[in-house]
Structure formats: C-alpha cells, structure tokens
All heavy atoms as a GROMACS GRO file, in nm:
protein
  594
    1MET      N    1 -21.742   2.329  -0.654
    1MET     CA    2 -21.624   2.235  -0.679
    1MET      C    3 -21.677   2.095  -0.695
    1MET      O    4 -21.783   2.058  -0.662
    1MET     CB    5 -21.528   2.240  -0.552
    1MET     CG    6 -21.447   2.368  -0.554
    1MET     SD    7 -21.300   2.349  -0.434
    1MET     CE    8 -21.381   2.438  -0.295
    2LYS      N    9 -21.584   2.016  -0.753
    2LYS     CA   10 -21.622   1.883  -0.787
    2LYS      C   11 -21.502   1.790  -0.757
    2LYS      O   12 -21.392   1.839  -0.744
    2LYS     CB   13 -21.655   1.849  -0.939
    2LYS     CG   14 -21.545   1.891  -1.033
    2LYS     CD   15 -21.578   1.875  -1.171
    2LYS     CE   16 -21.456   1.907  -1.265
    2LYS     NZ   17 -21.480   1.881  -1.402
    3PRO      N   18 -21.531   1.664  -0.724
    3PRO     CA   19 -21.414   1.572  -0.690
    3PRO      C   20 -21.335   1.538  -0.806
    3PRO      O   21 -21.386   1.539  -0.927
    3PRO     CB   22 -21.480   1.457  -0.610
    3PRO     CG   23 -21.610   1.450  -0.689
    3PRO     CD   24 -21.649   1.598  -0.707
    4PHE      N   25 -21.198   1.524  -0.785
    4PHE     CA   26 -21.119   1.479  -0.903
    4PHE      C   27 -21.140   1.307  -0.905
    4PHE      O   28 -21.120   1.256  -0.800
    4PHE     CB   29 -20.978   1.509  -0.869
    4PHE     CG   30 -20.872   1.439  -0.965
    4PHE    CD1   31 -20.867   1.485  -1.101
    4PHE    CD2   32 -20.810   1.327  -0.932
    4PHE    CE1   33 -20.782   1.427  -1.188
    4PHE    CE2   34 -20.721   1.264  -1.028
    4PHE     CZ   35 -20.716   1.310  -1.150
    5THR      N   36 -21.161   1.271  -1.035
    5THR     CA   37 -21.166   1.125  -1.052
    5THR      C   38 -21.043   1.082  -1.135
    5THR      O   39 -21.030   1.143  -1.253
    5THR     CB   40 -21.305   1.085  -1.114
    5THR    OG1   41 -21.405   1.123  -1.044
    5THR    CG2   42 -21.313   0.940  -1.148
    6PRO      N   43 -20.949   1.011  -1.083
    6PRO     CA   44 -20.845   0.972  -1.162
    6PRO      C   45 -20.882   0.882  -1.287
    6PRO      O   46 -20.974   0.806  -1.283
    6PRO     CB   47 -20.748   0.894  -1.068
    6PRO     CG   48 -20.841   0.844  -0.958
    6PRO     CD   49 -20.952   0.943  -0.956
    7CYS      N   50 -20.796   0.902  -1.391
    7CYS     CA   51 -20.799   0.825  -1.508
    7CYS      C   52 -20.777   0.681  -1.468
    7CYS      O   53 -20.680   0.649  -1.394
    7CYS     CB   54 -20.709   0.870  -1.610
    7CYS     SG   55 -20.720   0.786  -1.771
    8ARG      N   56 -20.844   0.585  -1.547
    8ARG     CA   57 -20.823   0.441  -1.517
    8ARG      C   58 -20.740   0.390  -1.631
    8ARG      O   59 -20.726   0.268  -1.647
    8ARG     CB   60 -20.953   0.373  -1.519
    8ARG     CG   61 -21.035   0.408  -1.388
    8ARG     CD   62 -21.156   0.322  -1.376
    8ARG     NE   63 -21.229   0.356  -1.248
    8ARG     CZ   64 -21.341   0.416  -1.245
    8ARG    NH1   65 -21.413   0.418  -1.357
    8ARG    NH2   66 -21.397   0.443  -1.127
    9GLY      N   67 -20.672   0.474  -1.711
    9GLY     CA   68 -20.585   0.431  -1.814
    9GLY      C   69 -20.649   0.460  -1.952
    9GLY      O   70 -20.771   0.446  -1.969
   10LYS      N   71 -20.550   0.473  -2.052
   10LYS     CA   72 -20.610   0.508  -2.193
   10LYS      C   73 -20.690   0.393  -2.242
   10LYS      O   74 -20.790   0.426  -2.320
   10LYS     CB   75 -20.490   0.527  -2.285
   10LYS     CG   76 -20.432   0.672  -2.274
   10LYS     CD   77 -20.323   0.674  -2.386
   10LYS     CE   78 -20.269   0.824  -2.380
   10LYS     NZ   79 -20.165   0.845  -2.485
   11THR      N   80 -20.668   0.266  -2.204
   11THR     CA   81 -20.750   0.171  -2.256
   11THR      C   82 -20.888   0.158  -2.195
   11THR      O   83 -20.970   0.099  -2.259
   11THR     CB   84 -20.673   0.026  -2.242
   11THR    OG1   85 -20.657   0.009  -2.099
   11THR    CG2   86 -20.543   0.020  -2.306
   12ALA      N   87 -20.908   0.223  -2.088
   12ALA     CA   88 -21.036   0.229  -2.018
   12ALA      C   89 -21.119   0.352  -2.062
   12ALA      O   90 -21.232   0.353  -2.041
   12ALA     CB   91 -21.027   0.221  -1.868
   13CYS      N   92 -21.065   0.447  -2.128
   13CYS     CA   93 -21.114   0.568  -2.169
   13CYS      C   94 -21.229   0.531  -2.278
   13CYS      O   95 -21.195   0.474  -2.383
   13CYS     CB   96 -21.019   0.668  -2.242
   13CYS     SG   97 -20.970   0.789  -2.103
   14ARG      N   98 -21.344   0.590  -2.252
   14ARG     CA   99 -21.451   0.587  -2.358
   14ARG      C  100 -21.513   0.724  -2.357
   14ARG      O  101 -21.542   0.781  -2.243
   14ARG     CB  102 -21.564   0.482  -2.323
   14ARG     CG  103 -21.507   0.333  -2.307
   14ARG     CD  104 -21.479   0.287  -2.434
   14ARG     NE  105 -21.425   0.148  -2.422
   14ARG     CZ  106 -21.295   0.107  -2.424
   14ARG    NH1  107 -21.204   0.218  -2.434
   14ARG    NH2  108 -21.262  -0.016  -2.405
   15ASP      N  109 -21.527   0.789  -2.468
   15ASP     CA  110 -21.562   0.926  -2.472
   15ASP      C  111 -21.675   0.947  -2.570
   15ASP      O  112 -21.703   0.867  -2.660
   15ASP     CB  113 -21.443   1.020  -2.504
   15ASP     CG  114 -21.404   1.021  -2.629
   15ASP    OD1  115 -21.467   1.084  -2.728
   15ASP    OD2  116 -21.309   0.946  -2.670
   16ASP      N  117 -21.740   1.068  -2.554
   16ASP     CA  118 -21.842   1.103  -2.632
   16ASP      C  119 -21.815   1.222  -2.727
   16ASP      O  120 -21.891   1.284  -2.781
   16ASP     CB  121 -21.976   1.137  -2.566
   16ASP     CG  122 -21.964   1.248  -2.465
   16ASP    OD1  123 -21.856   1.310  -2.461
   16ASP    OD2  124 -22.051   1.283  -2.382
   17GLY      N  125 -21.676   1.240  -2.730
   17GLY     CA  126 -21.626   1.359  -2.810
   17GLY      C  127 -21.613   1.472  -2.726
   17GLY      O  128 -21.539   1.581  -2.774
   18VAL      N  129 -21.676   1.485  -2.604
   18VAL     CA  130 -21.657   1.598  -2.513
   18VAL      C  131 -21.597   1.558  -2.380
   18VAL      O  132 -21.514   1.636  -2.334
   18VAL     CB  133 -21.802   1.657  -2.500
   18VAL    CG1  134 -21.802   1.769  -2.379
   18VAL    CG2  135 -21.862   1.710  -2.621
   19ALA      N  136 -21.646   1.435  -2.328
   19ALA     CA  137 -21.593   1.396  -2.196
   19ALA      C  138 -21.574   1.252  -2.204
   19ALA      O  139 -21.621   1.176  -2.280
   19ALA     CB  140 -21.693   1.430  -2.093
   20CYS      N  141 -21.479   1.204  -2.096
   20CYS     CA  142 -21.462   1.062  -2.086
   20CYS      C  143 -21.578   1.002  -2.009
   20CYS      O  144 -21.618   1.064  -1.910
   20CYS     CB  145 -21.329   1.041  -2.005
   20CYS     SG  146 -21.304   0.862  -1.961
   21LEU      N  147 -21.634   0.903  -2.067
   21LEU     CA  148 -21.756   0.835  -2.008
   21LEU      C  149 -21.713   0.748  -1.882
   21LEU      O  150 -21.803   0.706  -1.802
   21LEU     CB  151 -21.827   0.753  -2.102
   21LEU     CG  152 -21.881   0.835  -2.222
   21LEU    CD1  153 -21.940   0.735  -2.331
   21LEU    CD2  154 -21.977   0.951  -2.182
   22THR      N  155 -21.587   0.728  -1.864
   22THR     CA  156 -21.536   0.636  -1.760
   22THR      C  157 -21.510   0.721  -1.631
   22THR      O  158 -21.562   0.697  -1.522
   22THR     CB  159 -21.417   0.565  -1.798
   22THR    OG1  160 -21.432   0.486  -1.915
   22THR    CG2  161 -21.363   0.472  -1.682
   23CYS      N  162 -21.426   0.839  -1.638
   23CYS     CA  163 -21.395   0.920  -1.522
   23CYS      C  164 -21.487   1.046  -1.514
   23CYS      O  165 -21.493   1.105  -1.411
   23CYS     CB  166 -21.255   0.956  -1.520
   23CYS     SG  167 -21.196   1.067  -1.647
   24GLY      N  168 -21.551   1.091  -1.629
   24GLY     CA  169 -21.630   1.192  -1.626
   24GLY      C  170 -21.574   1.329  -1.645
   24GLY      O  171 -21.633   1.434  -1.672
   25ARG      N  172 -21.441   1.323  -1.665
   25ARG     CA  173 -21.366   1.450  -1.686
   25ARG      C  174 -21.367   1.491  -1.841
   25ARG      O  175 -21.386   1.399  -1.929
   25ARG     CB  176 -21.214   1.428  -1.649
   25ARG     CG  177 -21.206   1.431  -1.497
   25ARG     CD  178 -21.066   1.423  -1.450
   25ARG     NE  179 -20.990   1.306  -1.499
   25ARG     CZ  180 -20.863   1.319  -1.549
   25ARG    NH1  181 -20.788   1.433  -1.540
   25ARG    NH2  182 -20.801   1.206  -1.593
   26GLY      N  183 -21.361   1.622  -1.862
   26GLY     CA  184 -21.364   1.662  -2.005
   26GLY      C  185 -21.238   1.632  -2.073
   26GLY      O  186 -21.138   1.610  -2.018
   27LEU      N  187 -21.250   1.609  -2.200
   27LEU     CA  188 -21.136   1.571  -2.279
   27LEU      C  189 -21.019   1.666  -2.277
   27LEU      O  190 -20.899   1.636  -2.274
   27LEU     CB  191 -21.172   1.529  -2.413
   27LEU     CG  192 -21.276   1.412  -2.444
   27LEU    CD1  193 -21.305   1.384  -2.595
   27LEU    CD2  194 -21.220   1.290  -2.372
   28GLN      N  195 -21.059   1.794  -2.271
   28GLN     CA  196 -20.956   1.899  -2.259
   28GLN      C  197 -20.879   1.890  -2.137
   28GLN      O  198 -20.766   1.903  -2.119
   28GLN     CB  199 -21.025   2.042  -2.275
   28GLN     CG  200 -21.059   2.073  -2.421
   28GLN     CD  201 -21.114   2.219  -2.442
   28GLN    OE1  202 -21.173   2.260  -2.348
   28GLN    NE2  203 -21.090   2.266  -2.544
   29GLU      N  204 -20.958   1.863  -2.023
   29GLU     CA  205 -20.895   1.848  -1.893
   29GLU      C  206 -20.802   1.725  -1.890
   29GLU      O  207 -20.696   1.728  -1.833
   29GLU     CB  208 -21.012   1.819  -1.790
   29GLU     CG  209 -20.959   1.802  -1.645
   29GLU     CD  210 -21.076   1.786  -1.549
   29GLU    OE1  211 -21.202   1.804  -1.592
   29GLU    OE2  212 -21.044   1.752  -1.429
   30VAL      N  213 -20.841   1.614  -1.945
   30VAL     CA  214 -20.772   1.493  -1.963
   30VAL      C  215 -20.640   1.513  -2.032
   30VAL      O  216 -20.532   1.478  -1.982
   30VAL     CB  217 -20.855   1.374  -2.020
   30VAL    CG1  218 -20.760   1.265  -2.044
   30VAL    CG2  219 -20.972   1.340  -1.931
   31GLU      N  220 -20.654   1.584  -2.150
   31GLU     CA  221 -20.532   1.606  -2.229
   31GLU      C  222 -20.443   1.701  -2.163
   31GLU      O  223 -20.317   1.687  -2.159
   31GLU     CB  224 -20.576   1.661  -2.362
   31GLU     CG  225 -20.452   1.689  -2.457
   31GLU     CD  226 -20.374   1.572  -2.486
   31GLU    OE1  227 -20.427   1.452  -2.490
   31GLU    OE2  228 -20.257   1.592  -2.496
   32ALA      N  229 -20.488   1.810  -2.085
   32ALA     CA  230 -20.398   1.905  -2.019
   32ALA      C  231 -20.323   1.830  -1.905
   32ALA      O  232 -20.208   1.851  -1.885
   32ALA     CB  233 -20.487   2.009  -1.963
   33THR      N  234 -20.396   1.736  -1.838
   33THR     CA  235 -20.330   1.665  -1.727
   33THR      C  236 -20.225   1.574  -1.791
   33THR      O  237 -20.112   1.567  -1.733
   33THR     CB  238 -20.439   1.583  -1.659
   33THR    OG1  239 -20.536   1.664  -1.612
   33THR    CG2  240 -20.372   1.495  -1.545
   34ARG      N  241 -20.247   1.508  -1.902
   34ARG     CA  242 -20.159   1.420  -1.967
   34ARG      C  243 -20.035   1.502  -2.011
   34ARG      O  244 -19.919   1.456  -1.984
   34ARG     CB  245 -20.203   1.351  -2.078
   34ARG     CG  246 -20.305   1.236  -2.048
   34ARG     CD  247 -20.362   1.171  -2.173
   34ARG     NE  248 -20.449   1.060  -2.126
   34ARG     CZ  249 -20.548   1.014  -2.216
   34ARG    NH1  250 -20.564   1.067  -2.330
   34ARG    NH2  251 -20.626   0.912  -2.170
   35ARG      N  252 -20.042   1.618  -2.067
   35ARG     CA  253 -19.932   1.702  -2.107
   35ARG      C  254 -19.846   1.748  -1.977
   35ARG      O  255 -19.728   1.738  -1.994
   35ARG     CB  256 -19.987   1.829  -2.179
   35ARG     CG  257 -20.025   1.809  -2.318
   35ARG     CD  258 -20.041   1.941  -2.396
   35ARG     NE  259 -20.130   2.036  -2.330
   35ARG     CZ  260 -20.261   2.042  -2.342
   35ARG    NH1  261 -20.312   1.955  -2.437
   35ARG    NH2  262 -20.333   2.124  -2.282
   36LEU      N  263 -19.916   1.780  -1.882
   36LEU     CA  264 -19.838   1.815  -1.748
   36LEU      C  265 -19.765   1.701  -1.693
   36LEU      O  266 -19.644   1.714  -1.657
   36LEU     CB  267 -19.927   1.874  -1.647
   36LEU     CG  268 -19.992   2.009  -1.669
   36LEU    CD1  269 -20.098   2.033  -1.582
   36LEU    CD2  270 -19.884   2.108  -1.673
   37ILE      N  271 -19.829   1.583  -1.692
   37ILE     CA  272 -19.754   1.457  -1.642
   37ILE      C  273 -19.637   1.426  -1.732
   37ILE      O  274 -19.527   1.393  -1.679
   37ILE     CB  275 -19.856   1.344  -1.633
   37ILE    CG1  276 -19.954   1.370  -1.516
   37ILE    CG2  277 -19.788   1.204  -1.610
   37ILE    CD1  278 -20.065   1.271  -1.513
   38ASP      N  279 -19.661   1.441  -1.861
   38ASP     CA  280 -19.553   1.406  -1.960
   38ASP      C  281 -19.434   1.496  -1.939
   38ASP      O  282 -19.317   1.464  -1.937
   38ASP     CB  283 -19.604   1.410  -2.102
   38ASP     CG  284 -19.496   1.365  -2.200
   38ASP    OD1  285 -19.447   1.255  -2.195
   38ASP    OD2  286 -19.460   1.446  -2.288
   39ALA      N  287 -19.465   1.631  -1.916
   39ALA     CA  288 -19.356   1.736  -1.900
   39ALA      C  289 -19.286   1.708  -1.768
   39ALA      O  290 -19.162   1.718  -1.769
   39ALA     CB  291 -19.423   1.879  -1.887
   40LEU      N  292 -19.348   1.671  -1.664
   40LEU     CA  293 -19.287   1.637  -1.538
   40LEU      C  294 -19.195   1.510  -1.542
   40LEU      O  295 -19.078   1.507  -1.495
   40LEU     CB  296 -19.386   1.623  -1.422
   40LEU     CG  297 -19.443   1.744  -1.362
   40LEU    CD1  298 -19.574   1.715  -1.289
   40LEU    CD2  299 -19.358   1.840  -1.297
   41ALA      N  300 -19.242   1.412  -1.613
   41ALA     CA  301 -19.162   1.285  -1.644
   41ALA      C  302 -19.045   1.312  -1.723
   41ALA      O  303 -18.938   1.274  -1.690
   41ALA     CB  304 -19.252   1.181  -1.708
   42GLU      N  305 -19.060   1.395  -1.830
   42GLU     CA  306 -18.949   1.445  -1.907
   42GLU      C  307 -18.843   1.516  -1.824
   42GLU      O  308 -18.723   1.503  -1.845
   42GLU     CB  309 -18.995   1.532  -2.028
   42GLU     CG  310 -18.894   1.558  -2.127
   42GLU     CD  311 -18.808   1.435  -2.184
   42GLU    OE1  312 -18.879   1.334  -2.209
   42GLU    OE2  313 -18.698   1.438  -2.207
   43LEU      N  314 -18.883   1.605  -1.734
   43LEU     CA  315 -18.792   1.691  -1.655
   43LEU      C  316 -18.705   1.586  -1.560
   43LEU      O  317 -18.585   1.598  -1.556
   43LEU     CB  318 -18.873   1.782  -1.564
   43LEU     CG  319 -18.781   1.879  -1.481
   43LEU    CD1  320 -18.719   1.976  -1.553
   43LEU    CD2  321 -18.875   1.936  -1.368
   44ALA      N  322 -18.773   1.493  -1.509
   44ALA     CA  323 -18.695   1.395  -1.417
   44ALA      C  324 -18.607   1.307  -1.496
   44ALA      O  325 -18.494   1.282  -1.456
   44ALA     CB  326 -18.810   1.302  -1.347
   45VAL      N  327 -18.639   1.279  -1.622
   45VAL     CA  328 -18.551   1.202  -1.710
   45VAL      C  329 -18.434   1.295  -1.750
   45VAL      O  330 -18.322   1.250  -1.749
   45VAL     CB  331 -18.617   1.141  -1.824
   45VAL    CG1  332 -18.526   1.086  -1.935
   45VAL    CG2  333 -18.715   1.042  -1.789
   46GLN      N  334 -18.462   1.417  -1.786
   46GLN     CA  335 -18.366   1.504  -1.844
   46GLN      C  336 -18.254   1.535  -1.735
   46GLN      O  337 -18.137   1.537  -1.760
   46GLN     CB  338 -18.425   1.647  -1.888
   46GLN     CG  339 -18.331   1.755  -1.930
   46GLN     CD  340 -18.410   1.878  -1.952
   46GLN    OE1  341 -18.524   1.894  -1.966
   46GLN    NE2  342 -18.327   1.986  -1.962
   47TYR      N  343 -18.304   1.552  -1.613
   47TYR     CA  344 -18.203   1.573  -1.499
   47TYR      C  345 -18.150   1.450  -1.428
   47TYR      O  346 -18.087   1.459  -1.335
   47TYR     CB  347 -18.256   1.677  -1.403
   47TYR     CG  348 -18.269   1.817  -1.456
   47TYR    CD1  349 -18.393   1.867  -1.503
   47TYR    CD2  350 -18.155   1.896  -1.472
   47TYR    CE1  351 -18.396   1.988  -1.561
   47TYR    CE2  352 -18.165   2.018  -1.533
   47TYR     CZ  353 -18.282   2.068  -1.570
   47TYR     OH  354 -18.284   2.191  -1.629
   48GLU      N  355 -18.191   1.334  -1.486
   48GLU     CA  356 -18.150   1.204  -1.439
   48GLU      C  357 -18.160   1.181  -1.282
   48GLU      O  358 -18.064   1.132  -1.226
   48GLU     CB  359 -17.999   1.185  -1.491
   48GLU     CG  360 -17.973   1.197  -1.631
   48GLU     CD  361 -17.831   1.185  -1.675
   48GLU    OE1  362 -17.732   1.198  -1.597
   48GLU    OE2  363 -17.812   1.157  -1.791
   49TYR      N  364 -18.284   1.218  -1.241
   49TYR     CA  365 -18.310   1.203  -1.092
   49TYR      C  366 -18.304   1.049  -1.067
   49TYR      O  367 -18.375   0.979  -1.133
   49TYR     CB  368 -18.445   1.253  -1.059
   49TYR     CG  369 -18.456   1.404  -1.069
   49TYR    CD1  370 -18.572   1.471  -1.092
   49TYR    CD2  371 -18.336   1.480  -1.062
   49TYR    CE1  372 -18.588   1.606  -1.101
   49TYR    CE2  373 -18.351   1.624  -1.066
   49TYR     CZ  374 -18.479   1.688  -1.080
   49TYR     OH  375 -18.487   1.826  -1.087
   50GLU      N  376 -18.236   1.005  -0.980
   50GLU     CA  377 -18.219   0.871  -0.940
   50GLU      C  378 -18.328   0.829  -0.836
   50GLU      O  379 -18.349   0.720  -0.796
   50GLU     CB  380 -18.091   0.838  -0.872
   50GLU     CG  381 -18.049   0.901  -0.748
   50GLU     CD  382 -17.914   0.869  -0.704
   50GLU    OE1  383 -17.820   0.845  -0.788
   50GLU    OE2  384 -17.888   0.852  -0.582
   51ASN      N  385 -18.402   0.934  -0.788
   51ASN     CA  386 -18.513   0.907  -0.686
   51ASN      C  387 -18.645   0.975  -0.727
   51ASN      O  388 -18.692   1.082  -0.674
   51ASN     CB  389 -18.468   0.964  -0.553
   51ASN     CG  390 -18.429   1.120  -0.567
   51ASN    OD1  391 -18.411   1.168  -0.676
   51ASN    ND2  392 -18.416   1.184  -0.449
   52PRO      N  393 -18.698   0.924  -0.841
   52PRO     CA  394 -18.818   0.991  -0.901
   52PRO      C  395 -18.935   1.004  -0.798
   52PRO      O  396 -19.024   1.086  -0.802
   52PRO     CB  397 -18.855   0.906  -1.025
   52PRO     CG  398 -18.789   0.781  -0.994
   52PRO     CD  399 -18.662   0.807  -0.913
   53ALA      N  400 -18.947   0.899  -0.702
   53ALA     CA  401 -19.060   0.903  -0.608
   53ALA      C  402 -19.045   1.023  -0.517
   53ALA      O  403 -19.157   1.088  -0.483
   53ALA     CB  404 -19.057   0.773  -0.529
   54GLU      N  405 -18.932   1.067  -0.488
   54GLU     CA  406 -18.916   1.184  -0.402
   54GLU      C  407 -18.954   1.311  -0.481
   54GLU      O  408 -19.015   1.406  -0.426
   54GLU     CB  409 -18.775   1.196  -0.353
   54GLU     CG  410 -18.748   1.269  -0.222
   54GLU     CD  411 -18.611   1.251  -0.167
   54GLU    OE1  412 -18.562   1.134  -0.162
   54GLU    OE2  413 -18.556   1.355  -0.134
   55PHE      N  414 -18.913   1.316  -0.608
   55PHE     CA  415 -18.947   1.422  -0.696
   55PHE      C  416 -19.101   1.447  -0.703
   55PHE      O  417 -19.159   1.550  -0.688
   55PHE     CB  418 -18.876   1.403  -0.832
   55PHE     CG  419 -18.937   1.495  -0.935
   55PHE    CD1  420 -18.893   1.633  -0.924
   55PHE    CD2  421 -19.010   1.453  -1.046
   55PHE    CE1  422 -18.943   1.725  -1.032
   55PHE    CE2  423 -19.045   1.547  -1.144
   55PHE     CZ  424 -19.016   1.686  -1.137
   56VAL      N  425 -19.173   1.332  -0.715
   56VAL     CA  426 -19.312   1.325  -0.742
   56VAL      C  427 -19.376   1.367  -0.608
   56VAL      O  428 -19.477   1.446  -0.613
   56VAL     CB  429 -19.364   1.175  -0.778
   56VAL    CG1  430 -19.517   1.173  -0.767
   56VAL    CG2  431 -19.324   1.146  -0.914
   57ALA      N  432 -19.330   1.329  -0.490
   57ALA     CA  433 -19.384   1.373  -0.362
   57ALA      C  434 -19.365   1.518  -0.347
   57ALA      O  435 -19.454   1.576  -0.294
   57ALA     CB  436 -19.322   1.289  -0.254
   58TYR      N  437 -19.245   1.570  -0.388
   58TYR     CA  438 -19.226   1.708  -0.376
   58TYR      C  439 -19.319   1.786  -0.454
   58TYR      O  440 -19.382   1.883  -0.422
   58TYR     CB  441 -19.083   1.743  -0.412
   58TYR     CG  442 -19.054   1.883  -0.439
   58TYR    CD1  443 -19.034   1.972  -0.327
   58TYR    CD2  444 -19.048   1.945  -0.570
   58TYR    CE1  445 -19.011   2.113  -0.340
   58TYR    CE2  446 -19.026   2.077  -0.584
   58TYR     CZ  447 -18.999   2.156  -0.468
   58TYR     OH  448 -18.979   2.298  -0.479
   59VAL      N  449 -19.339   1.751  -0.583
   59VAL     CA  450 -19.438   1.818  -0.684
   59VAL      C  451 -19.581   1.805  -0.621
   59VAL      O  452 -19.658   1.909  -0.626
   59VAL     CB  453 -19.428   1.763  -0.819
   59VAL    CG1  454 -19.535   1.813  -0.907
   59VAL    CG2  455 -19.290   1.778  -0.884
   60ALA      N  456 -19.609   1.700  -0.573
   60ALA     CA  457 -19.754   1.679  -0.520
   60ALA      C  458 -19.771   1.771  -0.414
   60ALA      O  459 -19.885   1.838  -0.399
   60ALA     CB  460 -19.778   1.533  -0.478
   61SER      N  461 -19.676   1.780  -0.318
   61SER     CA  462 -19.685   1.869  -0.202
   61SER      C  463 -19.701   2.021  -0.240
   61SER      O  464 -19.782   2.081  -0.186
   61SER     CB  465 -19.562   1.851  -0.112
   61SER     OG  466 -19.555   1.947  -0.006
   62LYS      N  467 -19.619   2.067  -0.335
   62LYS     CA  468 -19.611   2.198  -0.379
   62LYS      C  469 -19.743   2.233  -0.451
   62LYS      O  470 -19.794   2.338  -0.430
   62LYS     CB  471 -19.490   2.226  -0.467
   62LYS     CG  472 -19.358   2.204  -0.412
   62LYS     CD  473 -19.343   2.301  -0.288
   62LYS     CE  474 -19.290   2.440  -0.332
   62LYS     NZ  475 -19.257   2.526  -0.217
   63VAL      N  476 -19.787   2.145  -0.533
   63VAL     CA  477 -19.924   2.168  -0.609
   63VAL      C  478 -20.034   2.186  -0.500
   63VAL      O  479 -20.118   2.275  -0.508
   63VAL     CB  480 -19.953   2.062  -0.710
   63VAL    CG1  481 -20.082   2.066  -0.761
   63VAL    CG2  482 -19.861   2.066  -0.818
   64GLY      N  483 -20.041   2.096  -0.401
   64GLY     CA  484 -20.141   2.107  -0.292
   64GLY      C  485 -20.132   2.237  -0.225
   64GLY      O  486 -20.241   2.287  -0.204
   65LYS      N  487 -20.012   2.287  -0.191
   65LYS     CA  488 -19.998   2.413  -0.124
   65LYS      C  489 -20.043   2.523  -0.212
   65LYS      O  490 -20.104   2.613  -0.158
   65LYS     CB  491 -19.855   2.429  -0.079
   65LYS     CG  492 -19.824   2.343   0.038
   65LYS     CD  493 -19.671   2.355   0.066
   65LYS     CE  494 -19.625   2.269   0.185
   65LYS     NZ  495 -19.485   2.284   0.214
   66LYS      N  496 -20.003   2.531  -0.335
   66LYS     CA  497 -20.047   2.634  -0.425
   66LYS      C  498 -20.204   2.637  -0.450
   66LYS      O  499 -20.256   2.740  -0.452
   66LYS     CB  500 -19.985   2.615  -0.567
   66LYS     CG  501 -19.837   2.651  -0.560
   66LYS     CD  502 -19.786   2.695  -0.696
   66LYS     CE  503 -19.649   2.743  -0.697
   66LYS     NZ  504 -19.646   2.882  -0.677
   67VAL      N  505 -20.263   2.517  -0.455
   67VAL     CA  506 -20.417   2.514  -0.471
   67VAL      C  507 -20.481   2.581  -0.346
   67VAL      O  508 -20.563   2.661  -0.364
   67VAL     CB  509 -20.462   2.369  -0.499
   67VAL    CG1  510 -20.620   2.368  -0.494
   67VAL    CG2  511 -20.420   2.334  -0.641
   68ARG      N  512 -20.437   2.535  -0.229
   68ARG     CA  513 -20.495   2.588  -0.104
   68ARG      C  514 -20.472   2.742  -0.100
   68ARG      O  515 -20.568   2.817  -0.067
   68ARG     CB  516 -20.422   2.525   0.016
   68ARG     CG  517 -20.490   2.382   0.037
   68ARG     CD  518 -20.438   2.315   0.174
   68ARG     NE  519 -20.304   2.304   0.179
   68ARG     CZ  520 -20.234   2.200   0.123
   68ARG    NH1  521 -20.293   2.109   0.066
   68ARG    NH2  522 -20.103   2.193   0.141
   69HIS      N  523 -20.349   2.786  -0.135
   69HIS     CA  524 -20.317   2.930  -0.126
   69HIS      C  525 -20.409   3.008  -0.221
   69HIS      O  526 -20.462   3.112  -0.188
   69HIS     CB  527 -20.164   2.963  -0.157
   69HIS     CG  528 -20.136   3.091  -0.160
   69HIS    ND1  529 -20.116   3.177  -0.046
   69HIS    CD2  530 -20.106   3.184  -0.263
   69HIS    CE1  531 -20.088   3.301  -0.079
   69HIS    NE2  532 -20.078   3.296  -0.224
   70ARG      N  533 -20.422   2.958  -0.338
   70ARG     CA  534 -20.506   3.030  -0.446
   70ARG      C  535 -20.656   3.031  -0.405
   70ARG      O  536 -20.732   3.124  -0.421
   70ARG     CB  537 -20.489   2.972  -0.577
   70ARG     CG  538 -20.354   3.000  -0.641
   70ARG     CD  539 -20.328   2.947  -0.770
   70ARG     NE  540 -20.191   2.978  -0.807
   70ARG     CZ  541 -20.129   2.940  -0.924
   70ARG    NH1  542 -20.210   2.875  -1.013
   70ARG    NH2  543 -20.015   2.974  -0.948
   71ARG      N  544 -20.701   2.922  -0.339
   71ARG     CA  545 -20.838   2.914  -0.301
   71ARG      C  546 -20.863   3.017  -0.182
   71ARG      O  547 -20.957   3.084  -0.177
   71ARG     CB  548 -20.883   2.785  -0.254
   71ARG     CG  549 -20.910   2.696  -0.375
   71ARG     CD  550 -20.953   2.558  -0.334
   71ARG     NE  551 -20.977   2.463  -0.452
   71ARG     CZ  552 -20.974   2.343  -0.451
   71ARG    NH1  553 -20.964   2.281  -0.340
   71ARG    NH2  554 -21.004   2.278  -0.576
   72GLU      N  555 -20.773   3.016  -0.088
   72GLU     CA  556 -20.786   3.116   0.024
   72GLU      C  557 -20.785   3.254  -0.032
   72GLU      O  558 -20.853   3.347   0.019
   72GLU     CB  559 -20.663   3.093   0.121
   72GLU     CG  560 -20.670   2.970   0.195
   72GLU     CD  561 -20.543   2.936   0.267
   72GLU    OE1  562 -20.443   3.010   0.273
   72GLU    OE2  563 -20.546   2.827   0.330
   73GLY      N  564 -20.700   3.285  -0.133
   73GLY     CA  565 -20.697   3.413  -0.193
   73GLY      C  566 -20.825   3.456  -0.260
   73GLY      O  567 -20.881   3.576  -0.257
   74GLN      N  568 -20.888   3.362  -0.333
   74GLN     CA  569 -21.017   3.380  -0.399
   74GLN      C  570 -21.130   3.392  -0.285
   74GLN      O  571 -21.227   3.473  -0.315
   74GLN     CB  572 -21.049   3.267  -0.480
   74GLN     CG  573 -20.963   3.258  -0.617
   74GLN     CD  574 -20.995   3.127  -0.700
   74GLN    OE1  575 -21.061   3.044  -0.651
   74GLN    NE2  576 -20.937   3.129  -0.815
   75ALA      N  577 -21.132   3.328  -0.180
   75ALA     CA  578 -21.228   3.344  -0.080
   75ALA      C  579 -21.220   3.475  -0.020
   75ALA      O  580 -21.334   3.529   0.029
   75ALA     CB  581 -21.208   3.231   0.036
   76GLY      N  582 -21.107   3.540  -0.016
   76GLY     CA  583 -21.101   3.677   0.051
   76GLY      C  584 -21.150   3.793  -0.045
   76GLY      O  585 -21.143   3.906  -0.007
   77GLU      N  586 -21.163   3.764  -0.163
   77GLU     CA  587 -21.206   3.870  -0.268
   77GLU      C  588 -21.346   3.903  -0.258
   77GLU      O  589 -21.434   3.852  -0.224
   77GLU     CB  590 -21.172   3.812  -0.410
   77GLU     CG  591 -21.030   3.797  -0.438
   77GLU     CD  592 -21.013   3.738  -0.574
   77GLU    OE1  593 -21.096   3.713  -0.653
   77GLU    OE2  594 -20.877   3.718  -0.602
   0.00000   0.00000   0.00000
C-alpha cells in the first residue's frame, strides 16, 4: 500500500505524461478522482442540498467504512 497524497490544485500539477510530478499520483488516478468529485458535487447541486458539508462528511465516512470492509475481506482470502 502507499499513502494518498492530495492534489495541490490544477495549477500546481506538473506531469511527465504518466504521473503528476507534484503529488506523484498517476494521471489516470488523478482523472478518476476528479470525475468522482465532480459527480458528487453535481449530485449535491441536483438535489439542492443546503448542507453540503454534512453530505461530504457522510460520503467520507461511508467510503472509509467500505475501504476497511473490503480490505478485511481481502485479508481473509
């Protein structure tokens, strides 16, 4: 496993065609993350959530639980 390094913003991105030289993540990984964030933002706008911070906290909590659950499942295989 490797640690997650957050993006420092599109203006900080420098790449070699394969990975970001700033955060070290692969460009496919960066793009997949951006698509997911965009989809979540669009969902919050579409449903007119007046408390987006609560929505974000909920999503973060659920993702963390799913990752832990999947890792535990893989460890038992």
